[in-house]
C-alpha positions as CSV (number, residue, x, y, z in Angstrom):
1,M,11.5,182.4,149.9
2,K,13.7,182.7,147.0
3,D,13.0,181.8,143.4
4,L,15.8,179.6,143.5
5,Y,15.2,179.0,139.6
6,R,14.8,182.3,138.7
7,D,18.0,182.7,140.5
8,A,19.8,180.0,139.1
9,K,18.8,181.6,135.8
10,I,20.5,184.6,136.6
11,I,23.8,183.8,138.5
12,I,24.2,181.5,134.9
13,D,23.8,184.1,132.6
14,K,25.3,187.1,134.6
15,T,28.9,185.2,135.1
16,I,28.5,184.2,131.6
17,Q,28.6,187.8,130.9
18,T,31.3,188.9,133.1
19,V,33.5,186.3,132.1
20,H,33.4,187.1,128.1
21,P,36.7,187.7,126.9
22,G,36.1,190.5,124.9
23,K,37.2,193.0,127.7
24,E,40.1,191.6,128.7
25,T,41.9,190.4,125.4
26,R,41.4,194.3,124.3
27,S,43.4,194.9,127.5
28,A,46.0,192.6,126.9
29,L,46.4,194.4,123.4
30,K,46.0,198.1,124.7
31,N,49.1,200.0,124.5
32,R,51.1,197.5,122.8
33,Q,53.9,198.5,120.6
34,F,54.5,196.4,117.0
35,K,57.4,196.9,115.3
36,G,56.3,195.0,111.9
37,D,53.5,193.3,110.7
38,I,50.4,192.1,113.0
39,Y,49.0,189.1,111.9
40,L,46.4,186.7,114.0
41,L,44.9,183.2,114.6
42,A,42.5,182.6,116.9
43,I,41.4,179.1,117.6
44,G,38.9,177.5,120.1
45,K,35.3,177.9,121.1
46,A,35.6,181.5,121.9
47,A,38.0,182.5,119.0
48,Y,35.5,184.2,117.2
49,T,34.8,186.7,120.0
50,M,38.3,187.2,121.1
51,A,39.3,187.7,117.3
52,K,36.3,190.5,117.4
53,A,38.2,191.8,120.3
54,A,41.4,192.3,119.1
55,S,40.0,193.7,115.8
56,E,38.2,196.3,117.5
57,E,41.0,197.4,119.2
58,L,43.8,197.2,116.4
59,G,41.9,197.5,113.3
60,D,43.4,197.7,109.8
61,K,46.7,197.2,112.0
62,I,46.3,193.8,111.9
63,K,47.7,192.7,108.4
64,R,45.4,188.8,108.3
65,G,43.7,186.9,110.3
66,I,41.9,183.4,110.7
67,I,39.6,182.3,113.0
68,I,39.5,178.3,113.5
69,T,35.7,177.9,115.6
70,K,33.3,175.2,115.9
71,Y,30.4,174.8,113.9
72,G,27.5,177.2,115.0
73,H,29.6,179.7,117.5
74,S,30.9,182.7,114.5
75,L,28.5,185.4,114.7
76,G,28.9,186.8,110.9
77,E,32.0,188.6,109.2
78,I,34.8,190.1,110.5
79,E,36.1,192.6,108.2
80,G,40.0,191.2,107.3
81,M,39.5,187.7,108.7
82,E,39.1,184.3,107.2
83,I,36.3,182.4,110.0
84,I,36.7,178.7,109.3
85,E,34.2,176.5,111.6
86,A,35.6,172.7,111.8
87,G,34.5,169.3,114.1
88,H,34.6,169.5,117.7
89,P,35.1,166.9,119.8
90,L,36.7,165.5,117.0
91,P,38.8,167.0,114.3
92,D,37.5,166.8,111.0
93,D,38.8,168.0,107.4
94,N,38.0,171.6,108.2
95,S,40.7,171.3,111.1
96,V,42.8,170.0,108.6
97,K,42.2,173.4,106.1
98,G,42.2,175.7,108.9
99,A,45.8,174.4,110.1
100,E,47.4,174.6,106.4
101,K,45.8,177.7,106.1
102,A,47.8,179.4,109.2
103,I,50.7,177.4,108.3
104,E,50.5,179.3,104.8
105,M,49.8,182.9,106.2
106,I,52.8,182.6,108.6
107,Q,55.2,181.7,105.5
108,D,55.0,185.9,104.9
109,M,56.0,186.7,108.4
110,N,59.9,187.8,108.9
111,E,61.7,188.4,112.1
112,I,59.9,191.9,113.2
113,D,56.6,190.8,112.6
114,E,54.3,189.3,115.0
115,L,51.7,187.2,115.5
116,I,48.5,187.5,117.9
117,F,47.1,183.8,118.5
118,L,44.6,183.5,120.4
119,I,43.7,180.8,121.5
120,S,40.6,178.7,123.9
121,G,39.1,175.4,124.8
122,G,38.6,172.7,121.5
123,G,41.7,174.3,120.2
124,S,42.9,170.8,120.1
125,A,40.3,169.4,117.3
126,L,39.5,172.4,115.6
127,F,43.6,172.9,114.8
128,E,45.1,170.1,113.6
129,K,47.8,168.4,110.6
130,P,48.6,165.2,111.2
131,L,52.6,163.8,111.3
132,P,53.8,162.3,108.0
133,G,52.7,158.8,107.7
134,I,49.7,159.5,110.1
135,T,46.3,160.5,108.9
136,L,43.1,162.1,110.0
137,N,41.2,159.0,110.3
138,D,44.2,157.8,112.5
139,I,43.6,160.8,114.9
140,I,40.1,160.5,115.1
141,G,40.3,156.9,116.0
142,I,42.4,157.6,118.7
143,N,40.8,160.2,120.5
144,S,37.5,159.0,120.5
145,Q,39.0,156.3,122.5
146,L,40.6,158.5,124.9
147,L,37.5,161.1,125.3
148,S,35.7,158.0,125.8
149,C,37.9,156.0,128.2
150,G,38.0,158.5,130.8
151,A,41.1,160.1,130.6
152,D,41.3,163.8,131.5
153,I,42.1,166.6,129.2
154,T,45.9,166.6,130.3
155,E,46.2,163.1,129.4
156,I,44.3,163.6,126.3
157,N,46.3,166.0,125.2
158,M,49.5,164.7,126.1
159,I,48.6,161.7,123.2
160,R,46.8,164.4,120.8
161,K,50.3,166.7,120.6
162,R,52.8,163.9,119.7
163,L,50.8,163.4,116.7
164,S,50.7,166.8,115.1
165,C,52.4,169.3,112.7
166,V,50.9,171.8,115.0
167,K,50.7,171.0,118.6
168,A,53.3,170.9,121.2
169,G,55.0,173.3,120.4
170,R,55.7,173.1,116.8
171,F,53.4,176.2,115.3
172,A,55.5,178.3,117.2
173,E,58.9,176.7,115.6
174,L,57.3,176.8,112.3
175,C,56.7,180.7,113.0
176,A,60.2,181.4,114.4
177,P,61.8,183.7,114.1
178,A,58.7,185.7,113.9
179,K,57.4,186.4,117.7
180,I,54.4,185.1,119.0
181,F,52.0,187.0,121.7
182,T,49.4,184.0,122.8
183,I,46.4,185.2,124.8
184,I,44.9,182.6,126.7
185,M,41.1,181.5,127.6
186,S,42.3,178.4,129.9
187,D,39.8,175.2,129.6
188,V,42.8,173.2,131.7
189,L,43.2,172.9,135.6
190,G,46.4,174.2,136.5
191,D,46.8,176.3,133.7
192,K,49.1,174.1,131.9
193,I,49.9,176.1,128.8
194,D,51.5,172.8,127.1
195,A,47.9,171.3,128.0
196,I,45.0,174.2,126.7
197,A,44.6,173.1,123.1
198,S,47.8,170.9,123.4
199,G,50.1,173.7,123.2
200,P,50.9,174.4,119.6
201,A,52.5,177.4,121.5
202,A,54.3,176.5,124.2
203,P,57.4,174.4,124.8
204,D,56.0,170.7,126.0
205,L,57.0,169.9,130.0
206,S,55.2,165.9,129.6
207,T,57.2,163.1,128.1
208,S,57.1,160.2,125.3
209,E,57.3,157.8,128.7
210,Q,54.8,159.6,130.5
211,A,52.6,159.6,127.1
212,M,53.3,155.8,126.7
213,N,52.2,155.2,130.6
214,V,48.9,156.9,129.1
215,I,48.4,154.2,126.1
216,R,49.3,151.3,128.4
217,K,47.3,152.8,131.2
218,Y,43.8,153.1,129.1
219,Q,44.7,150.2,126.6
220,I,44.3,152.6,123.5
221,N,45.4,150.6,120.0
222,V,47.7,152.3,118.0
223,N,49.8,151.1,115.3
224,N,53.3,151.1,114.5
225,T,53.4,154.3,113.2
226,V,51.8,156.0,115.6
227,K,53.2,154.3,118.7
228,K,57.2,155.6,116.8
229,Y,55.6,159.3,117.3
230,I,54.4,159.0,120.6
231,E,58.1,157.4,121.8
232,T,59.8,160.7,120.3
233,E,60.2,163.8,122.1
234,T,58.8,167.2,121.6
235,P,59.7,170.4,121.4
236,K,61.4,171.5,125.0
237,Q,62.5,174.8,124.7
238,L,61.0,177.8,122.1
239,D,62.1,181.6,122.4
240,N,59.8,183.5,120.0
241,I,57.0,183.3,122.3
242,E,54.9,185.6,125.4
243,T,51.7,184.4,126.6
244,K,48.9,185.9,128.7
245,I,46.4,183.8,130.5
246,I,43.2,186.2,130.7
247,A,40.6,183.8,132.5
248,N,40.4,180.4,134.0
249,V,38.1,178.2,136.2
250,N,39.1,180.7,139.5
251,T,37.7,183.5,137.2
252,L,34.2,181.7,136.5
253,C,33.2,180.6,140.6
254,E,34.5,183.8,141.7
255,S,32.0,185.4,139.1
256,A,29.3,183.6,139.8
257,A,30.4,184.0,143.7
258,K,29.9,187.8,143.2
259,I,26.7,187.1,141.4
260,A,24.9,185.2,144.5
261,V,26.1,187.7,147.0
262,E,24.0,190.6,144.7
263,L,20.9,187.9,144.9
264,G,21.3,187.8,148.5
265,Y,23.2,184.3,149.3
266,N,26.2,184.0,151.1
267,P,28.8,182.3,148.6
268,Y,30.8,179.6,149.4
269,I,33.7,178.2,146.7
270,V,34.1,174.7,147.7
271,C,36.7,173.7,145.0
272,T,38.0,174.9,141.5
273,E,40.0,171.5,140.3
274,M,37.0,169.0,140.4
275,N,38.1,166.3,137.9
276,C,36.5,162.5,138.7
277,E,34.2,160.7,137.4
278,A,31.3,162.8,136.6
279,R,28.5,160.6,138.7
280,E,30.7,160.2,141.3
281,A,30.6,164.2,141.9
282,G,27.2,164.2,141.5
283,R,26.9,161.6,144.4
284,F,29.4,163.9,146.5
285,I,28.0,167.2,145.7
286,S,24.4,166.0,146.4
287,A,25.4,164.8,149.9
288,I,27.0,167.7,151.0
289,A,23.5,169.6,149.7
290,K,21.9,167.4,151.8
291,Q,23.4,168.5,154.8
292,I,23.5,172.0,154.6
293,N,20.9,172.4,157.3
294,S,22.2,170.4,159.4
295,A,26.2,170.2,159.2
296,K,26.1,174.4,160.3
297,I,29.0,174.8,157.6
298,F,27.3,176.8,155.6
299,N,24.9,179.5,156.4
300,P,21.6,179.3,154.1
301,P,20.6,181.1,152.2
302,C,23.9,180.1,150.2
303,A,25.3,179.2,146.7
304,V,27.7,176.6,147.0
305,I,30.2,176.8,144.3
306,F,32.3,174.1,142.6
307,G,34.5,174.2,139.6
308,G,36.1,172.1,137.4
309,E,36.3,169.5,134.7
310,T,35.5,165.8,135.2
311,V,35.5,163.0,133.7
312,V,32.7,160.4,131.6
313,T,33.9,156.6,131.1
314,I,31.3,155.6,128.6
315,K,29.9,152.0,129.0
316,G,26.4,152.9,127.4
317,A,25.0,154.1,124.0
318,G,23.4,156.9,125.4
319,K,23.5,160.5,124.5
320,G,25.1,163.4,127.3
321,G,27.6,165.1,128.7
322,R,29.8,165.0,132.0
323,N,27.5,167.9,133.4
324,Q,24.2,166.2,132.5
325,E,25.6,163.2,134.1
326,I,26.8,165.7,137.3
327,A,22.9,167.0,137.7
328,L,21.2,163.1,137.0
329,S,23.3,161.4,139.6
330,A,23.2,164.5,141.9
331,A,19.6,164.2,141.6
332,R,19.1,161.0,143.0
333,G,21.2,162.0,146.2
334,I,18.6,165.2,146.6
335,D,15.4,162.9,145.8
336,G,12.6,164.5,148.2
337,I,14.2,167.6,149.5
338,D,13.1,170.7,149.2
339,K,14.5,174.5,149.6
340,L,17.5,173.9,147.4
341,I,18.5,172.9,143.5
342,I,21.5,171.7,142.1
343,F,22.7,173.1,138.7
344,S,25.8,172.0,136.0
345,L,27.1,173.5,133.0
346,G,30.0,173.9,130.6
347,S,30.9,177.9,130.1
348,D,31.0,177.4,126.2
349,G,27.3,175.8,126.4
350,T,27.4,172.8,124.7
351,D,28.2,169.8,127.2
352,G,29.5,167.2,125.4
353,P,28.1,166.5,122.0
354,T,25.0,168.0,123.0
355,D,23.2,171.4,122.3
356,A,22.8,171.3,126.1
357,A,24.7,173.3,128.2
358,G,24.3,171.2,131.3
359,G,21.5,170.6,133.8
360,I,19.4,171.8,136.8
361,V,17.9,169.6,139.2
362,D,15.6,169.6,142.3
363,G,14.0,167.3,145.0
364,N,11.5,166.3,142.6
365,T,13.7,165.4,139.7
366,C,13.7,161.4,139.9
367,R,10.0,161.9,140.7
368,R,8.9,163.2,137.6
369,L,10.4,160.5,135.7
370,L,9.0,157.8,138.0
371,E,5.7,159.4,136.8
372,K,6.4,158.5,133.5
373,G,7.7,154.6,134.4
374,M,11.5,155.8,134.1
375,T,14.7,156.3,136.6
376,A,17.8,158.1,136.9
377,E,19.5,155.2,137.5
378,N,18.9,153.2,134.2
379,F,19.6,156.5,131.9
380,L,22.6,156.5,133.7
381,A,23.7,153.4,133.7
382,D,23.5,154.0,129.2
383,N,25.5,157.2,129.6
384,D,22.1,158.7,128.6
385,S,21.9,162.1,131.0
386,Y,20.5,163.8,128.5
387,N,17.4,162.1,127.8
388,G,16.9,161.6,131.4
389,L,17.0,165.1,132.0
390,S,14.6,166.1,128.8
391,E,12.0,163.6,130.2
392,A,12.3,165.7,133.4
393,D,12.6,169.1,131.9
394,A,15.8,169.7,133.5
395,L,18.3,170.5,130.8
396,I,19.8,174.0,130.6
397,K,20.7,175.9,127.0
398,T,22.1,178.6,126.7
399,G,23.3,178.0,123.2
400,P,27.1,178.9,122.3
401,T,27.9,181.4,124.6
402,G,31.7,182.8,123.1
403,V,33.1,181.7,126.3
404,N,34.9,178.6,127.5
405,I,36.9,177.7,131.0
406,N,35.4,174.9,132.2
407,D,32.1,173.8,134.1
408,I,30.5,175.1,137.2
409,T,28.5,173.4,139.5
410,V,26.4,175.3,142.1
411,I,23.9,173.9,145.0
412,L,21.4,177.5,145.9
413,C,19.6,176.5,148.9
414,N,16.8,178.3,151.3
């Protein structure tokens, strides 16, 4: 009989180690020829680890570097680099400070110089400078509405990019005629480079009409200045960019599958583009888990793997994240069933505005809550999955991982 909890921890830890961006960042830069000076800008939750790898590969060839990452995600000084920690999932004054410093840095570049631009998830909030007539509070208010209404990341970034001086390819325009080599750790399903971090160095593939449809679809409140910018088209062509994606959700799922094999499980990657409501995902995944032994689709012991990024429509006043909501929802579906567990986590180690990466549940999770006079249903009704899982001793806490390539949910079954 396998120790499912022990094996889950091994899969989580080793998968994160395997997809760490350092090796691939160095590989992307190895043997690259540069004619002029090299500058570096790294934004996102994996900015520190990517910048450190670039520094190790290029050393003092980098004339100047700026790293903008989430609070608590930097791990010490890097020679020649200025590190700025800023707000996520909502931008703050440091997000603007970082963007302004980046704009100031690129003023020194000429046509033979090159900017190494390292982008990972979270960059939309961390790298921000509002367009004239728009305040940071305007952007925070709109972002808050988008993050709570059930919009997916592509829809959210479609609006964000139209309100910023540094998104939707506008930062690349500011860099011209200097060249930009962008290395991306993708957290957007389908690897849409104009949506990753809201596309600061990518031509915008969305239209103002599509953006206005998002505003109408989710009934987002905007003032007249914001509406004017959303109706204005963004840059559609850039000739000073080169882009390389080094990791995505497929990388995450394939790494988990490989580690599951090493532990003696039969791996099945069912989906890498899960993007529905989190609690619906939890319900669906638990339904699959219940039928593993009877449906004969999977061969136990098995690891059934789902990748993607779900959404949460916030109706309550609780605390949680999409992976915690998946886990707590799934716990209801596998109540009373033994020999299996379900875990779900964000690869960056921070699920929503919490200190947890996700949750891990089994057939006794709901019973543990009932013994305390609590129910999973009540916690879910208040979008309070964090406290529900905490009461059941079912939170996953990894701390910041230096990785950000979507989420993964796994059924482990004996």
